[in-house]
C-alpha positions in Angstrom: 0.0 0.0 0.0 1.4 3.4 -0.9 2.0 6.0 1.7 -0.7 8.3 0.2 -3.3 5.5 0.4 -2.3 4.7 4.0 -2.6 8.4 4.9 -6.1 8.6 3.4 -7.1 5.4 5.2 -5.7 6.7 8.5 -7.5 10.0 8.1 -10.8 8.2 7.6 -10.5 5.8 10.5 -8.7 7.9 13.0 -5.2 9.0 13.6 -4.1 5.8 15.4 -3.8 3.8 12.2 -5.9 0.9 13.5 -9.5 0.5 12.4 -11.4 2.6 14.8 -15.0 1.7 15.3 -17.3 3.0 12.6 -20.1 5.1 13.9 -22.5 4.4 11.0 -25.0 6.8 9.5 -27.6 8.3 11.9 -30.4 7.8 9.3 -29.5 4.1 8.9 -29.3 3.6 12.7 -32.7 5.3 13.1 -34.2 3.2 10.3 -32.9 0.0 11.8 -34.3 0.9 15.2 -37.6 1.8 13.6 -37.8 -1.4 11.7 -36.9 -3.5 14.8 -39.6 -1.6 16.8 -42.2 -2.1 14.1 -41.4 -5.8 13.9 -41.7 -6.1 17.7 -45.1 -4.2 17.6 -46.4 -6.4 14.8 -45.2 -9.5 16.5 -47.1 -8.5 19.7 -50.1 -6.9 17.9 -52.5 -9.8 18.3 -52.0 -10.1 22.0 -52.4 -6.4 22.4 -55.7 -6.4 20.5 -56.9 -9.4 22.6 -55.9 -7.5 25.7 -57.8 -4.4 24.6 -60.8 -6.5 23.8 -60.8 -8.2 27.2 -60.4 -4.7 28.8 -63.4 -3.4 26.9 -65.4 -6.5 27.9 -64.4 -6.0 31.6 -65.3 -2.3 31.4 -68.7 -3.3 29.9 -69.3 -5.7 32.7 -68.2 -3.1 35.3 -70.7 -0.6 33.8 -73.5 -3.2 34.0 -72.6 -4.0 37.6 -72.5 -0.2 38.4 -76.0 0.2 37.0 -77.4 -2.7 39.0 -75.8 -1.3 42.2 -77.2 2.1 41.5 -80.7 0.6 40.9 -80.5 -1.3 44.2 -79.4 1.8 46.1 -82.1 3.9 44.5 -84.7 1.3 45.3 -83.5 1.1 49.0 -83.5 4.8 49.3 -87.1 5.1 48.0 -88.3 2.3 50.3 -86.6 4.0 53.3 -88.1 7.3 52.3 -91.6 5.8 51.9 -91.2 4.2 55.4 -90.0 7.4 57.1 -92.3 9.9 55.4 -95.4 8.9 57.4 -93.4 9.1 60.6 -92.2 12.6 59.8 -95.8 13.7 59.1 -97.0 12.2 62.5 -94.3 14.0 64.4 -94.8 17.3 62.6 -98.5 17.5 63.5 
């Protein structure tokens, strides 16, 4: 290898003369990270969708349970009010 070629090679890879680690292109690194992330998301997409479906189902059941509890509390309130109202009228006379 000629001296000029060695000098050019050294200037590209650092002053030490040995092959310094290449840093790569930022766009290529970002692209590889994006592709790896997209592959991971696609690989886990079906479990994510199933998890969202089960969460939606659980929320639907919770809403139904809440409506039943509200109905029972409302019914108990009106029964108690119906039982107490005549007593209040007797005392207030």
